[in-house]
PAFI-708988 format. One record per residue: x, y negated, z of N, C-alpha, C in turn; residue in one letter. Coordinates in steps of 0.001 Angstrom, whole numbers, padded with zeros to 6 digits, always signed. Layout:
# residues N
XYZXYZXYZA
...
//
This chain:
# residues 325
+133925-048858+014957+134365-049254+013619+135204-048135+013008M
+134911-047804+011788+135528-046644+011153+136801-047028+010397E
+137921-046403+010762+139196-046631+010076+139295-045669+008903M
+138615-046004+007828+138528-045096+006690+138757-045900+005419D
+138297-045384+004295+138394-046130+003048+139818-046519+002691G
+139980-047769+002274+141286-048241+001834+142317-048204+002957V
+141866-048260+004209+142799-048248+005330+143551-046920+005440L
+142976-045874+004877+143631-044560+004905+144854-044503+003994R
+144990-045493+003108+146109-045470+002167+147330-046227+002682T
+147253-046763+003895+148399-047485+004462+149464-046487+004909I
+150703-046745+004501+151811-045865+004864+152130-044846+003789G
+153115-043992+004090+153591-042971+003136+153989-043607+001809D
+154686-044721+001889+155161-045407+000690+156371-044681+000112T
+156604-044816-001202+157691-044052-001837+159082-044603-001539P
+160047-043713-001613+161472-044058-001580+162036-043774-002962L
+162665-044777-003563+163209-044572-004907+164707-044879-004912V
+165500-044076-005631+166936-044345-005719+167201-045524-006654P
+168065-046426-006236+168431-047572-007080+169709-047214-007844L
+169553-046279-008792+170702-045751-009517+171311-046755-010479K
+170513-047654-010999+171024-048629-011963+171636-049838-011267R
+170945-050341-010275+171454-051528-009591+172779-051246-008902M
+172941-050041-008370+174171-049674-007665+174896-048555-008415F
+174900-048651-009738+175486-047598-010579+176963-047381-010300A
+177692-048421-009984+179138-048308-009773+179519-048064-008318D
+178542-047970-007442+178840-047790-006021+179130-046313-005722A
+180079-046055-004816+180380-044667-004448+179431-044123-003380P
+178379-044859-003099+177365-044445-002128+175989-044536-002801Y
+174973-043984-002152+173618-043988-002706+172737-044976-001940K
+171873-045662-002690+170935-046609-002080+169509-046204-002462V
+168661-046056-001458+167253-045731-001669+166405-046879-001134Y
+165427-047296-001922+164554-048403-001535+163205-047871-001064A
+162810-048290+000126+161491-047959+000657+160528-049026+000164K
+159635-048666-000750+158788-049631-001436+157512-049907-000639L
+157655-050785+000356+156509-051136+001188+155470-051949+000422E
+155848-052457-000729+154911-053170-001598+153788-052267-002088M
+153960-050950-001951+152950-050007-002412+151813-049811-001408M
+151919-050438-000241+150782-050449+000673+149635-051228+000030N
+148385-050946+000402+147255-051593-000280+147243-053112-000155P
+147750-053632+000944+147831-055082+001113+149092-055676+000532G
+149938-054838-000045+151120-055312-000746+152360-055518+000080G
+152354-055093+001349+153558-055311+002160+153626-054358+003352S
+154789-054363+003995+155003-053565+005203+154114-054024+006348A
+153601-055235+006285+152788-055782+007369+151457-055048+007517K
+151077-054251+006505+149869-053442+006658+149976-052523+007872D
+151175-052022+008108+151356-051054+009204+151071-051679+010569R
+151763-052753+010964+151449-053341+012269+150047-053930+012332P
+149565-054494+011221+148214-055064+011237+147192-053983+011581A
+147319-052829+010940+146374-051740+011195+146463-051257+012638L
+147684-051049+013129+147816-050539+014492+147334-051562+015527R
+147667-052841+015323+147235-053861+016283+145715-053943+016354M
+145049-053889+015213+143583-053962+015209+142976-052677+015757I
+143505-051547+015335+142942-050264+015806+143051-050125+017321R
+144213-050461+017868+144409-050347+019308+143549-051347+020078K
+143377-052545+019517+142529-053538+020178+141075-053079+020208A
+140631-052420+019139+139271-051863+019109+139136-050773+020160I
+140144-049900+020244+140104-048814+021229+140062-049349+022655E
+140717-050488+022899+140727-051087+024239+139484-051935+024513R
+138625-052093+023523+137426-052889+023702+137647-054382+023563G
+138790-054784+023027+139096-056210+022871+138536-056791+021579E
+138176-055922+020648+137540-056333+019399+136238-055565+019242I
+135161-056307+018975+133856-055694+018721+133281-056216+017421G
+132041-055848+017105+131423-056242+015829+131357-057751+015614P
+131247-058546+016695+131128-059991+016539+132405-060764+016743G
+133529-060072+016861+134810-060733+017140+135365-061432+015895T
+136035-062558+016131+136807-063222+015084+138282-063091+015432T
+139054-062534+014520+140506-062389+014717+141179-063678+014261V
+142105-064174+015072+142850-065391+014764+144334-065071+014835V
+145084-065419+013795+146524-065125+013800+147305-066190+013044E
+148559-066346+013431+149516-067215+012753+150388-066359+011851S
+150588-066814+010605+151403-066036+009660+151831-066938+008514S
+152987-066623+007930+153413-067350+006736+152918-066670+005465S
+152200-065548+005611+151649-064929+004407+151282-063467+004516G
+152278-062582+004598+152000-061154+004451+151107-060575+005533N
+151391-060886+006798+150543-060333+007852+149126-060869+007727L
+149003-062124+007324+147675-062702+007138+146897-061929+006086A
+147559-061584+004985+146890-060828+003926+146471-059443+004430I
+147363-058795+005172+147042-057477+005720+145842-057553+006654S
+145841-058524+007555+144728-058673+008490+143440-059043+007765L
+143561-059895+006736+142370-060298+005989+141708-059093+005333A
+142516-058204+004746+141950-057032+004092+141316-056089+005110Q
+142004-055872+006226+141489-054966+007250+140203-055521+007858I
+140209-056814+008180+139014-057423+008765+137852-057426+007770C
+138161-057655+006506+137115-057628+005488+136465-056244+005434R
+137286-055201+005471+136751-053841+005425+135903-053539+006661Y
+136352-054022+007824+135648-053743+009073+134458-054665+009308L
+134342-055713+008478+133222-056618+008613+133330-057590+009769G
+134551-057961+010129+134744-058933+011202+135445-060177+010646I
+135258-061305+011331+135808-062563+010848+137312-062658+011047G
+137938-063458+010185+139375-063663+010299+139730-065108+009967F
+140502-065733+010852+141023-067078+010641+142535-066996+010678V
+143203-067494+009627+144659-067464+009611+145207-068889+009608C
+146239-069096+010407+146896-070390+010513+148167-070330+009679V
+148206-071113+008616+149309-071116+007659+150043-072442+007696L
+151214-072473+007038+151941-073734+006933+152494-073902+005524D
+153315-074915+005348+153784-075301+004018+154669-074254+003350A
+155198-073284+004105+156023-072239+003499+155183-071161+002821L
+153895-071157+003076+153018-070175+002444+152945-070442+000945T
+153112-069394+000155+153075-069576-001300+151643-069803-001769T
+151466-070536-002866+150118-070722-003424+149430-069400-003734P
+150199-068414-004181+149617-067110-004496+149024-066455-003254A
+149738-066534-002129+149224-065954-000892+147952-066659-000432N
+147929-067966-000553+146737-068720-000154+145530-068306-001000A
+145752-068112-002303+144655-067678-003170+144156-066289-002780R
+145080-065393-002470+144693-064044-002058+143856-064080-000786L
+144271-064897+000160+143559-064978+001434+142144-065507+001242L
+142008-066506+000407+140662-067021+000137+139805-065952-000535R
+140412-065213-001460+139681-064157-002140+139218-063063-001201G
+139992-062821-000144+139644-061798+000839+138680-062317+001901L
+138277-063571+001768+137270-064113+002674+137804-064714+003954G
+139111-064940+004040+139680-065514+005251+139417-067014+005325A
+139243-067508+006518+139201-068952+006754+140627-069414+007020R
+141055-070434+006301+142436-070893+006415+142506-072190+007203I
+143427-072222+008159+143753-073436+008905+145176-073839+008510E
+145326-075017+007920+146631-075457+007428+147364-076299+008469W
+148637-076032+008614+149524-076879+009405+150460-077556+008413I
+150245-078852+008191+151031-079544+007169+152197-080342+007731D
+152290-080385+009068+153406-081094+009691+154069-080191+010724K
+155395-080126+010733+156077-079283+011718+155958-079842+013126P
+156309-079025+014086+156327-079428+015486+157298-080602+015657D
+156881-081710+016253+157752-082883+016343+158998-082675+017200P
+158928-081772+018163+160082-081553+019042+161158-080691+018389E
+160732-079656+017657+161699-078709+017077+161910-078919+015582T
+160962-079586+014928+161053-079731+013479+160658-078475+012732G
+160094-077490+013439+159721-076219+012843+158201-076051+012831E
+157719-075230+011897+156290-075015+011764+155725-074014+012771Y
+156521-073013+013165+155984-071946+014004+155371-072459+015302L
+156045-073318+016073+155405-073803+017304+154090-074531+017041P
+154023-075255+015923+152780-075955+015580+151674-074960+015225A
+152035-073882+014532+151043-072849+014203+150510-072191+015470R
+151413-071843+016382+150996-071182+017621+150093-072105+018436I
+150428-073383+018461+149597-074343+019192+148174-074351+018630R
+148052-074325+017301+146725-074321+016687+145986-073016+016963R
+146695-071894+016993+146053-070625+017344+145432-070719+018730V
+146169-071248+019679+145654-071355+021053+144422-072266+021116R
+144428-073317+020326+143259-074198+020276+142047-073459+019712E
+142273-072698+018642+141171-071969+018013+140583-070916+018947L
+141423-070298+019766+140931-069305+020712+139973-069933+021722L
+140199-071207+022029+139303-071923+022933+138027-072365+022219Q
+138132-072632+020922+136999-073156+020166+136051-072072+019663E
+136574-070879+019372+135773-069825+018734+135360-068781+019770I
+134067-068592+020005+133624-067557+020955+134024-066160+020470P
+134312-065294+021423+134668-063898+021122+135761-063824+020061D
+136849-064544+020296+137981-064525+019368+139122-063714+019971S
+139961-063174+019090+141058-062299+019535+142319-062618+018739Y
+143432-062751+019442+144735-063035+018832+145602-061781+018907W
+145886-061117+017785+146779-059947+017831+148175-060305+018324P
+148637-061513+018029+149950-062016+018442+151071-061093+017978N
+151308-061113+016684+152344-060265+016094+153721-060497+016707Q
+153956-061654+017289+155269-062001+017812+155596-061288+019126Y
+154564-060879+019860+154807-060278+021174+154076-058956+021382A
+153295-058514+020427+152471-057321+020583+153313-056067+020338N
+153449-055178+021331+154237-053951+021142+153735-053076+020007P
+152460-053169+019678+151939-052363+018582+152553-052758+017244D
+153128-053947+017157+153860-054353+015962+155006-053371+015708N
+155919-053261+016682+157073-052389+016437+156732-050910+016563Y
+155730-050581+017362+155361-049176+017495+154808-048603+016200L
+154227-049449+015355+153756-048949+014056+154918-048420+013233S
+156054-049081+013294+157238-048631+012552+157919-047459+013254H
+157851-047449+014575+158395-046330+015353+157699-045029+014958Y
+156392-045077+014805+155607-043868+014547+155441-043537+013068H
+155696-044500+012172+155461-044212+010753+156666-044498+009852T
+157194-045711+009863+158192-046094+008859+159455-045258+008932T
+160092-045224+010107+161328-044449+010191+161094-042948+010008W
+160071-042333+010633+159849-040904+010370+159666-040587+008890P
+159017-041470+008137+158861-041241+006701+160214-041245+005990E
+161074-042203+006348+162402-042282+005721+163229-041053+006059I
+163246-040692+007336+164051-039548+007774+163557-038253+007138A
+162248-038120+007039+161683-036904+006448+162040-036798+004963R
+162076-037916+004278+162351-037905+002840+163826-037737+002518S
+164701-038369+003295+166119-038397+002949+166986-037445+003766L
+166494-037029+004922+167356-036218+005773+168392-037111+006430G
+169643-036969+006028+170704-037797+006607+170635-039213+006039R
+170655-040197+006926+170729-041597+006526+171872-042239+007312V
+172846-042774+006592+174006-043373+007265+173780-044835+007631D
+173061-045557+006765+172792-046972+007018+171324-047277+006730Y
+170724-048054+007612+169395-048599+007359+169528-050119+007301L
+169172-050708+006158+169197-052149+005985+167764-052664+006120F
+167547-053569+007065+166199-054041+007334+166219-055529+007673V
+165321-056280+007052+165210-057697+007338+164563-057936+008691G
+164872-059095+009290+164303-059429+010597+163542-060740+010532V
+162422-060763+011239+161621-061974+011396+160928-061892+012760S
+159834-061125+012862+159243-060893+014187+160044-059848+014963T
+160928-059132+014277+161774-058057+014827+161022-056733+014963F
+159770-056694+014481+158981-055481+014640+159529-054293+013875G
+159879-054504+012594+160363-053389+011778+161680-052852+012316T
+162625-053755+012584+163924-053297+013063+163804-052602+014414L
+163066-053204+015331+162968-052598+016664+162313-051223+016606R
+161215-051120+015869+160540-049831+015793+161415-048753+015197G
+162079-049086+014078+162950-048092+013430+164153-047766+014295C
+164793-048791+014857+166012-048566+015644+165730-047770+016907A
+164617-048056+017570+164303-047297+018786+163983-045846+018452E
+163338-045607+017311+163059-044225+016921+164348-043502+016534R
+165253-044213+015857+166548-043639+015496+167284-043186+016749I
+167283-044027+017767+167961-043677+019020+167246-042541+019743R
+165914-042574+019745+165151-041520+020415+165384-040166+019754A
+165574-040177+018431+165799-038933+017694+167253-038474+017734D
+168128-039304+018298+169541-038948+018371+170258-039045+017044G
+169744-039835+016127+170365-039995+014809+171587-040899+014887S
+172537-040692+013992+173753-041512+013940+173615-042680+012964S
+172416-042903+012443+172183-043982+011481+172575-045330+012067T
+173334-046105+011291+173694-047462+011703+172679-048444+011138R
+172184-049325+011999+171135-050270+011625+171760-051626+011318V
+171544-052087+010088+172057-053390+009666+170896-054372+009604V
+170949-055391+010454+169920-056427+010464+170264-057482+009425A
+169305-057803+008585+169501-058844+007577+168689-060057+008014V
+169411-061111+008392+168787-062312+008925+169034-063474+007966D
+168252-064521+008112+168413-065693+007251+169426-066656+007839A
+170197-067284+006989+171010-068403+007434+170061-069476+007956K
+170349-069995+009122+169451-070965+009727+168511-070361+010750G
+168558-069040+010921+167738-068358+011916+168464-068326+013260S
+167687-068290+014349+168290-068269+015689+168088-066924+016384V
+167684-065903+015639+167386-064612+016262+168610-064009+016940I
+169760-064098+016286+170992-063538+016842+171913-064658+017299F
+172764-064352+018264+173706-065333+018784+174559-065884+017648A
+174801-067175+017685+175619-067803+016658+174817-068430+015549G
+173518-068158+015523+172675-068754+014498+172340-070195+014846G
+172311-071061+013857+171957-072459+014051+170757-072785+013163E
+169805-073500+013742+168604-073841+012990+168948-074634+011741T
+168411-074222+010628+168612-074925+009361+167377-074700+008506A
+167172-075554+007538+165990-075483+006698+166030-074250+005808K
+164918-073520+005777+164764-072365+004903+163566-072617+003993R
+163721-072305+002712+162657-072580+001750+161821-071352+001439R
+162337-070169+001754+161618-068929+001445+161207-068218+002733L
+159970-067720+002796+159519-066991+003980+160012-065549+003975P
+159881-064901+005125+160143-063462+005192+161318-063047+006045G
+162331-063901+006141+163502-063588+006960+163729-064714+007969L
+164201-064328+009155+164620-065307+010134+163483-065899+010945G
+163873-066678+011952+162912-067352+012822+163589-068561+013458A
+162794-069581+013708+163302-070792+014352+163293-070667+015869A
+162513-069696+016371+162428-069411+017798+162637-067911+017958V
+163454-067526+018911+163721-066096+019103+162423-065370+019440S
+162029-064365+018641+160751-063681+018873+160772-062847+020152P
+159652-062822+020877+159598-062047+022119+159931-060567+021944P
+159684-060013+020751+159955-058593+020525+161424-058304+020258L
+162228-059315+020103+163613-059088+019660+164451-058395+020736S
+165252-057472+020271+166278-056810+021091+167534-056760+020222K
+168290-057852+020205+169434-057958+019286+170431-056811+019400P
+170508-056211+020574+171473-055130+020773+171143-053884+019956E
+169947-053804+019404+169571-052647+018583+170224-052668+017204L
+170720-053819+016791+171379-053918+015489+172865-053599+015635A
+173350-052685+014812+174777-052363+014821+175586-053401+014062D
+174925-054108+013169+175593-055126+012361+174566-056165+011940R
+174982-057402+011818+174109-058482+011354+174730-059120+010126V
+173931-059274+009078+174354-059968+007863+173379-061110+007628V
+173901-062320+007480+173041-063476+007228+173089-063829+005745R
+171920-064063+005180+171819-064385+003755+171066-065699+003585V
+171347-066383+002483+170668-067628+002180+169569-067439+001154G
+168829-068499+000897+167742-068433-000075+168236-068022-001457D
+169391-068534-001850+169919-068207-003172+170300-066729-003263L
+170810-066157-002159+171097-064719-002122+169825-063916-002375D
+168728-064364-001767+167449-063671-001944+167001-063712-003401C
+167155-064867-004020+166755-065005-005422+167600-064095-006307V
+168916-064125-006098+169808-063275-006912+169462-061802-006762R
+169270-061365-005512+168950-059960-005275+167657-059536-005929G
+166632-060385-005828+165340-060071-006445+165454-059955-007953C
+166164-060894-008545+166245-060905-010005+167114-059766-010536R
+168148-059411-009806+168960-058271-010233+168154-056978-010126E
+167372-056856-009078+166528-055671-008908+165530-055554-010059L
+164939-056664-010436+163982-056646-011545+164675-056311-012862L
+165847-056896-013059+166582-056702-014320+167057-055260-014486R
+167501-054643-013402+168098-053312-013496+167112-052177-013252T
+166160-052392-012342+165272-051300-011935+163806-051532-012296E
+163489-052711-012840+162106-053074-013180+161193-053053-011958A
+161751-053405-010796+160971-053495-009561+160814-054968-009208I
+159573-055407-009111+159269-056800-008801+159013-056899-007297L
+160001-057418-006575+159933-057448-005116+159969-058879-004596A
+159575-059043-003341+159535-060347-002712+160878-060826-002208G
+160893-062061-001732+162138-062756-001393+163018-062003-000403A
+162439-061497+000684+163269-060851+001699+163934-059586+001169S
+163292-058932+000210+163888-057730-000392+165190-058083-001097S
+165200-059219-001791+166434-059662-002424+167526-059907-001412G
+167154-060453-000252+168137-060670+000805+168699-059376+001356G
+167846-058378+001509+168297-057070+002005+169283-056433+001025V
+168982-056520-000262+169881-055948-001265+171183-056742-001356L
+171099-058051-001153+172312-058872-001135+173213-058482+000032A
+172611-058073+001141+173396-057644+002305+174161-056361+002004A
+173553-055467+001240+174270-054247+000853+175484-054619+000002I
+175299-055533-000927+176419-056017-001744+177520-056598-000849R
+177120-057339+000175+178087-057988+001065+178941-056958+001801R
+178369-055819+002121+179090-054788+002884+179674-053693+001995L
+179676-053946+000693+180101-052929-000276+181429-052274+000097H
+182425-053066+000456+183762-052535+000734+183819-051724+002016A
+182839-051892+002883+182855-051204+004180+182059-049897+004177E
+181189-049727+003203+180355-048523+003169+181167-047371+002577I
+181281-046311+003324+182151-045203+002932+181584-044429+001747E
+182472-043790+001009+182073-042969-000136+181107-041874+000316D
+180088-041658-000482+179125-040597-000195+178050-040959+000806G
+178089-042178+001337+177097-042589+002333+175710-042697+001705A
+174691-042502+002536+173302-042655+002117+172737-043896+002812V
+172284-044853+002007+171741-046103+002535+170256-046185+002223C
+169481-046622+003190+168062-046882+002973+167820-048369+003176A
+167050-048958+002277+166737-050382+002356+165224-050549+002351A
+164696-051249+003328+163258-051481+003386+162941-052750+002597I
+162195-052584+001496+161769-053713+000668+160334-054042+001059L
+160163-055206+001657+158944-055498+002411+157709-055746+001566V
+157830-056517+000469+156597-056888-000218+156764-057034-001716D
+155640-057294-002395+155590-057415-003844+156090-058778-004293R
+156649-058805-005500+157189-060044-006021+156216-060923-006762G
+155036-060388-007116+154101-061216-007874+153604-062402-007054D
+153773-062341-005737+153386-063457-004882+154445-064566-004857R
+155547-064327-005539+156645-065295-005564+156907-065824-006975Y
+155889-065704-007824+156039-066191-009188+156271-067682-009261G
+155782-068427-008262+155955-069879-008242+157256-070303-007569D
+158010-069346-007028+159241-069689-006295+160421-068867-006808T
+160601-067680-006287+161768-066846-006603+161958-066639-008101V
+160861-066444-008822+160961-066101-010247+160694-067302-011158Y
+160688-068498-010603+160460-069712-011376+161748-070524-011435D
+162357-070619-012617+163639-071310-012764+163567-072767-012307D
+162475-073421-012617+162348-074832-012263+162321-075022-010756E
+161570-074153-010060+161530-074231-008598+162903-073944-008010W
+163565-072910-008492+164887-072544-007964+165866-073698-008129V
+165875-074321-009307+166794-075435-009548+166481-076604-008623A
+165212-076923-008474+164822-078082-007669+164977-077826-006174D
+164515-076663-005710+164491-076386-004270+165836-075941-003719A
+166623-075245-004529+167861-074660-004017+169110-075363-004523L
+168935-076428-005294+170053-077282-005647+171019-076704-006650G
+170532-075942-007609+171397-075441-008670+170942-076066-009988V
+171780-076000-010989+171421-076563-012274+170374-075682-012965S
+169575-076246-013852+168593-075427-014586+169271-074280-015345P
+170483-074503-015860+171210-073465-016596+171591-072319-015656E
+172077-072691-014466+172462-071650-013506+171223-070879-013032E
+170137-071592-012810+168899-070931-012367+168445-069897-013385A
+168565-070218-014669+168127-069294-015720+169029-068077-015837S
+170265-068200-015331+171217-067074-015426+171165-066165-014216R
+170472-066530-013168+170462-065714-011950+169816-064355-012174L
//
């Protein structure tokens, strides 16, 4: 199978200075626009590496069907890659998936398996999604599960591409702000930072209600992209020099401020990452260089983050306050 065509455009995403959003800050903030990947998110990187390596190992052939669990972005990345390679793809989604993502997946030819009820023991969707993936692997001949939650190629994609791109573009980087979910982006970047002997401090941006780091307590989250209800197998919490937890409303505020000041339409987790920089404002030294990884595009959140009615209803604020965010 030839890794050519649109797949050649994955990576080498731009870094842009957020001069307006952080105009009064005595430090510089650069945003890594992962939304510029062809699939619209940073998940293109691990999706490509996981599929490419599986093909090289002989685990995927012309008749294979790829099966994966995802709340949206990785599913879209895999759907596009599988469509290009001419292999089948089944994605297991749940109620946190946005309507826009579901439409994109159908357009890319993916078969969707919906999980409409959370796991009865934990109250979370992820265990129920994984259970359905395992069932599908038994039902579908010649099926393959990339398993983004435990596959080393997830974080190795960022080790070999994301951090080297940032370091090459900026030179000195004092802080890297990165959201956590499967832990792939943070682990890959942090391990490369350590391997290169860089002094960059890694700030993990986690969701309130996530259990990835010690002290987290499970709580309901309305927006996908940050946090996890079960500690991911790839996680190495010690790689984070600092942890900042943000809520759904923080994500909305960050996204809308970014759009208002920089005309960048970004997804929910990006707003959380930028909110974390605001939270640490007093601690970041003058002249510091900060890099923030903005994971995905905001047009997929038109029904949530950028919809005043949804924000008021889902996040418990007044319609007037929602319109002012």
